[in-house]
N, C-alpha and C positions, 0 to 999 in steps of 0.2 A: 417745315414744321406744322403738325396739325394741333390745333387747339381742342382741348376736351371740354365739351358742354355737357353739364349735368342735364338729365332729363327733367322736365317740368310736369310731374305728375300731380294732378288735382287731390285734394284732401281725401275725396271719396275713392279715388284710385288707390291711394295709399292705404287706407283702411281695408279696402278690398284685398289688395295684396298681403297685408299683415294677417288677415283673417286666414287667407289661403295657406300661409306659413304655419299658422298654429294648427290648422286642421290636418297638415301633412304631418306633423309631429305627433298629434293626437292619434291619427289613423296608424302610423308606424308603431307606436308603442303602446296604445291602448284600445285599438281596433275601432275607435270611434271617430266622429267627423263633427265638424262645426261648419255651418254653410252660411253665407250671407243672404239675408231675405231681402233687406231694404235698408237705406239710410235716408232717414227723413230728419234733416236739420242735424242736431246733436244727439239724436236718437238712432242707435244702429240695432236693427232687428236680426237676430241669427237663430238658426235652427239646429239643434244637436241631433245627430244621428248615429247609426252603427251601435256599438256597444254603450255609448253614452245615452242613447235614447231612454232606455228603461233602467239605467244605473241609479242607485239610491244615492250617488255622490255627484249627480248630474249639475245640481244647484251649486255645489262647491267648485266644480269644473268651470261652469259658467261664470260664476261671480269673482271667483278667487284667480282663476287660471286666465280664462279668455277676457273678461273685463279688466283685470288687473294689467295684463299685458298691453291692452289697447290703450289704458290711461296713462301708461308710461309715456306713450307718444302723443297722445291725444286726450290730456286731462279733462276737457270739456264734454267728453262723450259718455253717455248713459247706454248700457247695454240692455236690451230686452229680448227675452226667449219667446219665440213663436212656437206654437205645437202644432 
């Protein structure tokens, strides 16, 4: 019998994976992207691209959708946009 061992990903790896999943959804349905620029302590820096880059709703996407999703799993995180 083989014992299942959960992978031990760091917090930064988990955040990066979550951002990749969010970006895949945004790309598929809205033709935009969100990419991780840096993680500095409790500050996550991201860049919006594609259709999100010049969209008038990009701030709502960033704060409502991206930051809101990340904070569900990592409430201590603050999200910052890098242009």
